[in-house]
A tleap script that builds the chain and sets N, CA, C and O, in Angstrom:
source leaprc.protein.ff14SB
mol = sequence {
  NMET ILE LEU GLU THR ILE ILE ALA SER GLY
  VAL VAL TYR ASN SER THR ASP SER MET GLN
  PRO ASN GLY LYS HIE THR ALA ASP LEU GLU
  GLY LEU TYR PRO THR LYS TYR LEU ASN GLU
  LEU ILE PHE ARG GLY ILE SER PRO HIE VAL
  LEU HIE LEU LYS GLN GLY THR PRO ILE MET
  LEU LEU ARG ASN MET ASN GLN LYS GLU ARG
  LEU CYS ASN GLY THR ARG LEU ILE VAL SER
  GLN LEU LEU PRO THR ILE ILE GLU ALA THR
  ILE MET THR GLY THR TYR ILE CGLY
}
set mol.1.N position { 0.823 -1.192 0.000 }
set mol.1.CA position { 0.000 0.000 0.000 }
set mol.1.C position { 0.866 1.253 0.000 }
set mol.1.O position { 0.542 2.234 -0.668 }
set mol.2.N position { 1.970 1.221 0.751 }
set mol.2.CA position { 2.853 2.391 0.811 }
set mol.2.C position { 3.467 2.663 -0.553 }
set mol.2.O position { 3.552 3.817 -0.972 }
set mol.3.N position { 3.896 1.615 -1.253 }
set mol.3.CA position { 4.502 1.797 -2.574 }
set mol.3.C position { 3.544 2.478 -3.544 }
set mol.3.O position { 3.973 3.276 -4.377 }
set mol.4.N position { 2.274 2.178 -3.448 }
set mol.4.CA position { 1.288 2.761 -4.352 }
set mol.4.C position { 1.092 4.253 -4.100 }
set mol.4.O position { 0.705 4.978 -5.016 }
set mol.5.N position { 1.347 4.728 -2.886 }
set mol.5.CA position { 1.167 6.144 -2.580 }
set mol.5.C position { 2.371 6.993 -2.990 }
set mol.5.O position { 2.257 8.215 -3.087 }
set mol.6.N position { 3.521 6.360 -3.232 }
set mol.6.CA position { 4.733 7.092 -3.618 }
set mol.6.C position { 4.760 7.233 -5.132 }
set mol.6.O position { 4.621 6.251 -5.861 }
set mol.7.N position { 4.940 8.469 -5.596 }
set mol.7.CA position { 4.864 8.758 -7.028 }
set mol.7.C position { 6.123 8.322 -7.783 }
set mol.7.O position { 6.036 8.055 -8.981 }
set mol.8.N position { 7.260 8.241 -7.151 }
set mol.8.CA position { 8.533 7.902 -7.812 }
set mol.8.C position { 8.452 6.571 -8.546 }
set mol.8.O position { 7.652 5.701 -8.202 }
set mol.9.N position { 9.298 6.428 -9.563 }
set mol.9.CA position { 9.331 5.155 -10.289 }
set mol.9.C position { 10.029 4.102 -9.433 }
set mol.9.O position { 10.916 4.420 -8.641 }
set mol.10.N position { 9.622 2.865 -9.600 }
set mol.10.CA position { 10.135 1.784 -8.779 }
set mol.10.C position { 11.257 1.015 -9.436 }
set mol.10.O position { 11.472 1.097 -10.646 }
set mol.11.N position { 11.969 0.264 -8.613 }
set mol.11.CA position { 13.040 -0.617 -9.062 }
set mol.11.C position { 12.721 -2.004 -8.522 }
set mol.11.O position { 12.266 -2.147 -7.387 }
set mol.12.N position { 12.961 -3.016 -9.331 }
set mol.12.CA position { 12.720 -4.403 -8.929 }
set mol.12.C position { 14.069 -5.089 -8.738 }
set mol.12.O position { 14.917 -5.060 -9.629 }
set mol.13.N position { 14.263 -5.705 -7.576 }
set mol.13.CA position { 15.472 -6.463 -7.276 }
set mol.13.C position { 15.087 -7.935 -7.181 }
set mol.13.O position { 14.102 -8.285 -6.531 }
set mol.14.N position { 15.865 -8.794 -7.832 }
set mol.14.CA position { 15.651 -10.241 -7.765 }
set mol.14.C position { 16.797 -10.878 -7.001 }
set mol.14.O position { 17.955 -10.505 -7.185 }
set mol.15.N position { 16.479 -11.834 -6.150 }
set mol.15.CA position { 17.522 -12.552 -5.425 }
set mol.15.C position { 18.194 -13.553 -6.353 }
set mol.15.O position { 17.677 -13.872 -7.424 }
set mol.16.N position { 19.337 -14.037 -5.931 }
set mol.16.CA position { 20.043 -15.080 -6.664 }
set mol.16.C position { 20.077 -16.295 -5.756 }
set mol.16.O position { 20.820 -16.319 -4.775 }
set mol.17.N position { 19.283 -17.300 -6.075 }
set mol.17.CA position { 19.167 -18.478 -5.222 }
set mol.17.C position { 19.865 -19.671 -5.862 }
set mol.17.O position { 19.743 -19.916 -7.062 }
set mol.18.N position { 20.600 -20.409 -5.030 }
set mol.18.CA position { 21.243 -21.647 -5.480 }
set mol.18.C position { 21.576 -22.483 -4.251 }
set mol.18.O position { 21.633 -21.970 -3.133 }
set mol.19.N position { 21.792 -23.756 -4.470 }
set mol.19.CA position { 22.175 -24.656 -3.388 }
set mol.19.C position { 23.691 -24.748 -3.342 }
set mol.19.O position { 24.348 -24.832 -4.380 }
set mol.20.N position { 24.242 -24.733 -2.141 }
set mol.20.CA position { 25.678 -24.863 -1.974 }
set mol.20.C position { 26.013 -26.306 -1.615 }
set mol.20.O position { 25.463 -26.841 -0.652 }
set mol.21.N position { 26.906 -26.945 -2.373 }
set mol.21.CA position { 27.288 -28.325 -2.063 }
set mol.21.C position { 27.886 -28.426 -0.661 }
set mol.21.O position { 28.693 -27.590 -0.256 }
set mol.22.N position { 27.478 -29.459 0.069 }
set mol.22.CA position { 27.993 -29.682 1.416 }
set mol.22.C position { 28.006 -31.186 1.672 }
set mol.22.O position { 27.013 -31.756 2.124 }
set mol.23.N position { 29.114 -31.810 1.384 }
set mol.23.CA position { 29.228 -33.241 1.562 }
set mol.23.C position { 29.650 -33.921 0.278 }
set mol.23.O position { 29.955 -33.254 -0.711 }
set mol.24.N position { 29.671 -35.260 0.286 }
set mol.24.CA position { 30.173 -35.983 -0.882 }
set mol.24.C position { 29.081 -36.397 -1.859 }
set mol.24.O position { 29.411 -36.776 -2.983 }
set mol.25.N position { 27.802 -36.349 -1.499 }
set mol.25.CA position { 26.721 -36.758 -2.399 }
set mol.25.C position { 25.923 -35.544 -2.863 }
set mol.25.O position { 24.723 -35.449 -2.609 }
set mol.26.N position { 26.595 -34.617 -3.546 }
set mol.26.CA position { 25.944 -33.366 -3.939 }
set mol.26.C position { 26.034 -33.121 -5.442 }
set mol.26.O position { 25.928 -31.975 -5.879 }
set mol.27.N position { 26.224 -34.147 -6.227 }
set mol.27.CA position { 26.437 -33.976 -7.667 }
set mol.27.C position { 25.206 -33.423 -8.384 }
set mol.27.O position { 25.358 -32.673 -9.348 }
set mol.28.N position { 23.989 -33.769 -7.945 }
set mol.28.CA position { 22.793 -33.376 -8.686 }
set mol.28.C position { 21.902 -32.401 -7.911 }
set mol.28.O position { 20.677 -32.524 -7.930 }
set mol.29.N position { 22.519 -31.442 -7.235 }
set mol.29.CA position { 21.715 -30.470 -6.478 }
set mol.29.C position { 20.835 -29.637 -7.396 }
set mol.29.O position { 19.694 -29.339 -7.042 }
set mol.30.N position { 21.337 -29.252 -8.573 }
set mol.30.CA position { 20.539 -28.448 -9.510 }
set mol.30.C position { 19.314 -29.231 -9.964 }
set mol.30.O position { 18.249 -28.644 -10.158 }
set mol.31.N position { 19.441 -30.533 -10.134 }
set mol.31.CA position { 18.306 -31.359 -10.527 }
set mol.31.C position { 17.289 -31.512 -9.410 }
set mol.31.O position { 16.083 -31.532 -9.661 }
set mol.32.N position { 17.770 -31.620 -8.178 }
set mol.32.CA position { 16.871 -31.769 -7.030 }
set mol.32.C position { 16.218 -30.447 -6.638 }
set mol.32.O position { 15.046 -30.417 -6.265 }
set mol.33.N position { 16.970 -29.363 -6.723 }
set mol.33.CA position { 16.487 -28.051 -6.310 }
set mol.33.C position { 16.744 -27.029 -7.416 }
set mol.33.O position { 17.671 -26.228 -7.295 }
set mol.34.N position { 15.962 -27.032 -8.477 }
set mol.34.CA position { 16.176 -26.062 -9.560 }
set mol.34.C position { 15.959 -24.629 -9.071 }
set mol.34.O position { 15.199 -24.391 -8.133 }
set mol.35.N position { 16.626 -23.697 -9.707 }
set mol.35.CA position { 16.540 -22.292 -9.319 }
set mol.35.C position { 15.099 -21.793 -9.309 }
set mol.35.O position { 14.716 -21.034 -8.419 }
set mol.36.N position { 14.300 -22.209 -10.285 }
set mol.36.CA position { 12.901 -21.779 -10.335 }
set mol.36.C position { 12.160 -22.190 -9.057 }
set mol.36.O position { 11.378 -21.409 -8.516 }
set mol.37.N position { 12.402 -23.399 -8.579 }
set mol.37.CA position { 11.780 -23.874 -7.337 }
set mol.37.C position { 12.259 -23.044 -6.146 }
set mol.37.O position { 11.445 -22.641 -5.316 }
set mol.38.N position { 13.565 -22.782 -6.046 }
set mol.38.CA position { 14.108 -22.014 -4.931 }
set mol.38.C position { 13.535 -20.595 -4.904 }
set mol.38.O position { 13.297 -20.041 -3.832 }
set mol.39.N position { 13.315 -20.009 -6.088 }
set mol.39.CA position { 12.774 -18.652 -6.165 }
set mol.39.C position { 11.325 -18.575 -5.708 }
set mol.39.O position { 10.860 -17.494 -5.348 }
set mol.40.N position { 10.598 -19.685 -5.711 }
set mol.40.CA position { 9.201 -19.703 -5.293 }
set mol.40.C position { 9.018 -19.905 -3.788 }
set mol.40.O position { 7.918 -19.713 -3.271 }
set mol.41.N position { 10.088 -20.292 -3.079 }
set mol.41.CA position { 9.990 -20.540 -1.644 }
set mol.41.C position { 9.806 -19.230 -0.895 }
set mol.41.O position { 10.428 -18.221 -1.230 }
set mol.42.N position { 8.951 -19.249 0.121 }
set mol.42.CA position { 8.686 -18.066 0.944 }
set mol.42.C position { 8.909 -18.461 2.401 }
set mol.42.O position { 8.285 -19.395 2.906 }
set mol.43.N position { 9.807 -17.736 3.067 }
set mol.43.CA position { 10.105 -17.989 4.460 }
set mol.43.C position { 9.864 -16.719 5.265 }
set mol.43.O position { 10.184 -15.619 4.815 }
set mol.44.N position { 9.308 -16.874 6.437 }
set mol.44.CA position { 9.052 -15.741 7.312 }
set mol.44.C position { 10.391 -15.135 7.754 }
set mol.44.O position { 11.296 -15.856 8.175 }
set mol.45.N position { 10.507 -13.818 7.656 }
set mol.45.CA position { 11.722 -13.138 8.089 }
set mol.45.C position { 12.791 -13.020 7.017 }
set mol.45.O position { 13.843 -12.430 7.258 }
set mol.46.N position { 12.540 -13.572 5.838 }
set mol.46.CA position { 13.489 -13.483 4.729 }
set mol.46.C position { 12.791 -12.795 3.566 }
set mol.46.O position { 11.644 -13.111 3.248 }
set mol.47.N position { 13.482 -11.858 2.935 }
set mol.47.CA position { 12.895 -11.128 1.815 }
set mol.47.C position { 12.488 -12.081 0.705 }
set mol.47.O position { 13.138 -13.108 0.508 }
set mol.48.N position { 11.431 -11.765 -0.018 }
set mol.48.CA position { 11.003 -12.618 -1.135 }
set mol.48.C position { 11.984 -12.529 -2.304 }
set mol.48.O position { 12.865 -11.669 -2.322 }
set mol.49.N position { 11.823 -13.418 -3.268 }
set mol.49.CA position { 12.699 -13.437 -4.442 }
set mol.49.C position { 12.627 -12.121 -5.197 }
set mol.49.O position { 13.654 -11.625 -5.659 }
set mol.50.N position { 11.452 -11.549 -5.331 }
set mol.50.CA position { 11.269 -10.282 -6.041 }
set mol.50.C position { 10.967 -9.194 -5.010 }
set mol.50.O position { 10.013 -9.302 -4.239 }
set mol.51.N position { 11.794 -8.143 -5.007 }
set mol.51.CA position { 11.634 -7.048 -4.065 }
set mol.51.C position { 11.389 -5.763 -4.850 }
set mol.51.O position { 12.239 -5.343 -5.635 }
set mol.52.N position { 10.233 -5.140 -4.642 }
set mol.52.CA position { 9.870 -3.884 -5.310 }
set mol.52.C position { 10.141 -2.743 -4.337 }
set mol.52.O position { 9.654 -2.763 -3.207 }
set mol.53.N position { 10.918 -1.743 -4.770 }
set mol.53.CA position { 11.210 -0.587 -3.930 }
set mol.53.C position { 11.101 0.706 -4.725 }
set mol.53.O position { 11.247 0.714 -5.947 }
set mol.54.N position { 10.843 1.795 -4.016 }
set mol.54.CA position { 10.835 3.131 -4.600 }
set mol.54.C position { 11.602 4.050 -3.668 }
set mol.54.O position { 11.670 3.813 -2.462 }
set mol.55.N position { 12.179 5.105 -4.237 }
set mol.55.CA position { 12.860 6.096 -3.426 }
set mol.55.C position { 11.830 6.749 -2.500 }
set mol.55.O position { 10.747 7.137 -2.938 }
set mol.56.N position { 12.178 6.863 -1.224 }
set mol.56.CA position { 11.272 7.426 -0.228 }
set mol.56.C position { 10.495 6.369 0.540 }
set mol.56.O position { 9.720 6.703 1.435 }
set mol.57.N position { 10.692 5.097 0.204 }
set mol.57.CA position { 10.002 3.996 0.878 }
set mol.57.C position { 10.663 3.696 2.224 }
set mol.57.O position { 11.888 3.590 2.282 }
set mol.58.N position { 9.893 3.556 3.308 }
set mol.58.CA position { 10.477 3.114 4.580 }
set mol.58.C position { 10.773 1.613 4.523 }
set mol.58.O position { 9.964 0.831 4.023 }
set mol.59.N position { 11.929 1.226 5.037 }
set mol.59.CA position { 12.322 -0.188 5.079 }
set mol.59.C position { 12.872 -0.507 6.466 }
set mol.59.O position { 13.158 0.401 7.246 }
set mol.60.N position { 13.021 -1.803 6.776 }
set mol.60.CA position { 13.570 -2.226 8.056 }
set mol.60.C position { 14.591 -3.325 7.810 }
set mol.60.O position { 14.348 -4.238 7.021 }
set mol.61.N position { 15.727 -3.240 8.480 }
set mol.61.CA position { 16.749 -4.272 8.356 }
set mol.61.C position { 16.269 -5.558 9.019 }
set mol.61.O position { 15.647 -5.527 10.080 }
set mol.62.N position { 16.564 -6.678 8.386 }
set mol.62.CA position { 16.197 -7.979 8.939 }
set mol.62.C position { 17.413 -8.732 9.470 }
set mol.62.O position { 17.280 -9.823 10.024 }
set mol.63.N position { 18.595 -8.148 9.299 }
set mol.63.CA position { 19.839 -8.776 9.756 }
set mol.63.C position { 20.742 -7.704 10.378 }
set mol.63.O position { 20.650 -6.526 10.030 }
set mol.64.N position { 21.606 -8.119 11.292 }
set mol.64.CA position { 22.625 -7.217 11.818 }
set mol.64.C position { 23.688 -7.032 10.737 }
set mol.64.O position { 24.307 -8.003 10.302 }
set mol.65.N position { 23.900 -5.797 10.305 }
set mol.65.CA position { 24.885 -5.517 9.266 }
set mol.65.C position { 26.146 -4.878 9.848 }
set mol.65.O position { 27.257 -5.257 9.478 }
set mol.66.N position { 25.985 -3.915 10.752 }
set mol.66.CA position { 27.112 -3.226 11.361 }
set mol.66.C position { 26.643 -2.661 12.700 }
set mol.66.O position { 26.114 -1.551 12.758 }
set mol.67.N position { 26.833 -3.417 13.759 }
set mol.67.CA position { 26.317 -3.013 15.066 }
set mol.67.C position { 26.969 -1.736 15.571 }
set mol.67.O position { 26.322 -0.954 16.267 }
set mol.68.N position { 28.241 -1.507 15.236 }
set mol.68.CA position { 28.940 -0.296 15.667 }
set mol.68.C position { 28.259 0.953 15.096 }
set mol.68.O position { 28.185 1.980 15.771 }
set mol.69.N position { 27.765 0.871 13.868 }
set mol.69.CA position { 27.074 1.991 13.220 }
set mol.69.C position { 25.563 1.932 13.439 }
set mol.69.O position { 24.823 2.692 12.814 }
set mol.70.N position { 25.096 1.050 14.311 }
set mol.70.CA position { 23.683 0.871 14.656 }
set mol.70.C position { 22.837 0.362 13.479 }
set mol.70.O position { 21.648 0.666 13.385 }
set mol.71.N position { 23.454 -0.403 12.599 }
set mol.71.CA position { 22.699 -1.045 11.506 }
set mol.71.C position { 22.397 -2.469 11.952 }
set mol.71.O position { 23.061 -3.423 11.549 }
set mol.72.N position { 21.376 -2.584 12.796 }
set mol.72.CA position { 21.023 -3.852 13.429 }
set mol.72.C position { 19.621 -4.281 13.018 }
set mol.72.O position { 18.851 -3.496 12.464 }
set mol.73.N position { 19.308 -5.531 13.297 }
set mol.73.CA position { 17.980 -6.066 13.046 }
set mol.73.C position { 16.934 -5.154 13.673 }
set mol.73.O position { 16.988 -4.878 14.872 }
set mol.74.N position { 15.978 -4.682 12.866 }
set mol.74.CA position { 14.917 -3.823 13.354 }
set mol.74.C position { 15.136 -2.343 13.101 }
set mol.74.O position { 14.221 -1.544 13.303 }
set mol.75.N position { 16.340 -1.956 12.659 }
set mol.75.CA position { 16.605 -0.546 12.366 }
set mol.75.C position { 15.729 -0.085 11.209 }
set mol.75.O position { 15.662 -0.749 10.174 }
set mol.76.N position { 15.059 1.051 11.381 }
set mol.76.CA position { 14.213 1.590 10.318 }
set mol.76.C position { 14.987 2.621 9.514 }
set mol.76.O position { 15.686 3.475 10.060 }
set mol.77.N position { 14.840 2.514 8.200 }
set mol.77.CA position { 15.521 3.419 7.284 }
set mol.77.C position { 14.545 3.894 6.229 }
set mol.77.O position { 13.456 3.338 6.080 }
set mol.78.N position { 14.943 4.936 5.489 }
set mol.78.CA position { 14.148 5.388 4.354 }
set mol.78.C position { 15.056 5.362 3.130 }
set mol.78.O position { 16.180 5.863 3.171 }
set mol.79.N position { 14.562 4.777 2.042 }
set mol.79.CA position { 15.357 4.615 0.829 }
set mol.79.C position { 15.667 5.981 0.235 }
set mol.79.O position { 14.761 6.774 -0.021 }
set mol.80.N position { 16.962 6.256 0.015 }
set mol.80.CA position { 17.363 7.539 -0.566 }
set mol.80.C position { 17.829 7.393 -2.011 }
set mol.80.O position { 17.713 8.336 -2.794 }
set mol.81.N position { 18.352 6.229 -2.373 }
set mol.81.CA position { 18.812 6.018 -3.746 }
set mol.81.C position { 18.776 4.533 -4.067 }
set mol.81.O position { 19.121 3.701 -3.228 }
set mol.82.N position { 18.356 4.202 -5.284 }
set mol.82.CA position { 18.294 2.817 -5.740 }
set mol.82.C position { 19.213 2.654 -6.945 }
set mol.82.O position { 18.954 3.200 -8.017 }
set mol.83.N position { 20.277 1.902 -6.755 }
set mol.83.CA position { 21.246 1.622 -7.810 }
set mol.83.C position { 21.068 0.176 -8.263 }
set mol.83.O position { 20.333 -0.573 -7.618 }
set mol.84.N position { 21.717 -0.240 -9.352 }
set mol.84.CA position { 21.507 -1.603 -9.856 }
set mol.84.C position { 21.756 -2.713 -8.829 }
set mol.84.O position { 21.020 -3.700 -8.809 }
set mol.85.N position { 22.778 -2.571 -7.977 }
set mol.85.CA position { 23.056 -3.629 -7.000 }
set mol.85.C position { 23.157 -3.101 -5.574 }
set mol.85.O position { 23.563 -3.833 -4.670 }
set mol.86.N position { 22.792 -1.834 -5.362 }
set mol.86.CA position { 22.910 -1.223 -4.038 }
set mol.86.C position { 21.630 -0.471 -3.699 }
set mol.86.O position { 21.059 0.226 -4.538 }
set mol.87.N position { 21.190 -0.628 -2.441 }
set mol.87.CA position { 20.063 0.152 -1.923 }
set mol.87.C position { 20.661 1.095 -0.889 }
set mol.87.O position { 21.151 0.646 0.148 }
set mol.88.N position { 20.627 2.398 -1.158 }
set mol.88.CA position { 21.141 3.392 -0.227 }
set mol.88.C position { 19.978 3.910 0.603 }
set mol.88.O position { 18.928 4.257 0.064 }
set mol.89.N position { 20.170 3.960 1.924 }
set mol.89.CA position { 19.086 4.380 2.806 }
set mol.89.C position { 19.641 5.184 3.973 }
set mol.89.O position { 20.821 5.088 4.309 }
set mol.90.N position { 18.766 5.982 4.585 }
set mol.90.CA position { 19.123 6.830 5.716 }
set mol.90.C position { 18.372 6.353 6.949 }
set mol.90.O position { 17.183 6.043 6.880 }
set mol.91.N position { 19.072 6.296 8.081 }
set mol.91.CA position { 18.453 5.849 9.326 }
set mol.91.C position { 17.392 6.866 9.750 }
set mol.91.O position { 17.641 8.072 9.758 }
set mol.92.N position { 16.204 6.362 10.101 }
set mol.92.CA position { 15.052 7.221 10.448 }
set mol.92.C position { 14.875 7.416 11.950 }
set mol.92.O position { 14.310 8.427 12.367 }
set mol.93.N position { 15.338 6.485 12.769 }
set mol.93.CA position { 15.051 6.540 14.203 }
set mol.93.C position { 16.305 6.317 15.026 }
set mol.93.O position { 17.321 5.860 14.502 }
set mol.94.N position { 16.242 6.633 16.300 }
set mol.94.CA position { 17.336 6.375 17.220 }
set mol.94.C position { 18.358 7.495 17.273 }
set mol.94.O position { 18.122 8.586 16.756 }
set mol.95.N position { 19.503 7.220 17.904 }
set mol.95.CA position { 20.540 8.233 18.078 }
set mol.95.C position { 21.377 8.465 16.826 }
set mol.95.O position { 22.128 9.438 16.758 }
set mol.96.N position { 21.259 7.591 15.841 }
set mol.96.CA position { 22.052 7.709 14.621 }
set mol.96.C position { 21.196 8.194 13.437 }
set mol.96.O position { 21.468 7.822 12.296 }
set mol.97.N position { 20.176 9.010 13.690 }
set mol.97.CA position { 19.307 9.517 12.623 }
set mol.97.C position { 20.152 10.230 11.578 }
set mol.97.O position { 21.044 11.011 11.908 }
set mol.98.N position { 19.858 9.947 10.308 }
set mol.98.CA position { 20.565 10.597 9.212 }
set mol.98.C position { 21.781 9.839 8.761 }
set mol.98.O position { 22.474 10.274 7.841 }
savepdb mol mol.pdb
quit
């Protein structure tokens, strides 16, 4: 609903999903878990395969990225710039606003 109220054009980010071999019987992981299947999986607390964002959208971190800079799980930010492989955002709350 928030994305629909923001007039800016949106950017779509897709995840890159694959299975990592772990052990000696991993020769056919692509056959057992094709990328299309992995992209359809939905887990609580993990971003979906397709992420739609717009500049000015509020977002929240789901992982600790840099605790010293207060980029921790639950930190609220607002998207300031969307680049091809980078989402730039500004902290909205707490002692590290801006």
